[in-house]
N, C-alpha and C positions, 0 to 999 in steps of 0.2 A: 216939628218937621223931621221926618226920618233921615237917617244917615245913608248916603249912597254906598254902593259896594261893587266889587268886580269878582267874577269867577274867572279863573285863569288856569291854563294848562302849560306846564313846562316839561321839557325832555332833555336828554343828554346827547342824543344823536338820532338820525333817521331810524325809524323802527326800534327805538330804544325804550327805556323806562319812561313812563308817563306819570306825572303828578298833577292832581287837581287841587286847587286851593281857592280861598276866599280872602279878600283884603279890601280895605277902604282906601288904600293908597298904593295903586298898582305900580307906579314908577318906582317908589321907594322899595316895595317888596321885590321887584325884579332886580334892582340894584343889590339888595341883600343876597339874592340867589347868585348873582354873577360874581360877587366878591367873597363868596363862601362864608358869609356871616349869618346865614340862616341855618341853624343847627338841625341835626336829625336826618331823616330820610333823604331830603333833597341834597344835603351836604355829602352824605355817604355816596350817593349815586351821581354827583356832579350835575344836578338838574338845573340848568341855567338858561336854556334856550326857550324863550316864549314862543309858543306855537298857536295860541288861541286865547281870546278873552271876550267877556261879555260885560257890559255895563248894566247895572240895575239901580233904579232910583232909591230903593230901600234895601239895605244890607240883608234884611231877613229874607227877601226874595232871592238874593244872591246865594244865601246859605241853602235855601230849598233847592235851587237849581244845582248847586254843587252836589247835594245828596242824590239828586236824580242822575247826574252824570256818573257819580261813583257807583250807583246801582247798575247803570248801563255798562260801565267798564268791567264790572264783576259778573256780567251776564245774568243779572237778576231782573225779572220782569217788574215793571213799575205799576202795571195794572191800569195805566192811563192810555 
């Protein structure tokens, strides 16, 4: 049976920096963002406000969806 997953978007303020990620444990991941325990880009820009998420039955589907969202954010055509 496949493992479920979430695609999520967090930001630091209205019209601020946006981060797209994937996780199998959304509640735990958002907690890590809010307590500054998630290192790297999200820590540097204080990205802790959850603005959107999607649930997927299979984490591989969530990963594919994240890739599509990131292409859209960068202005790249997906061809679909």
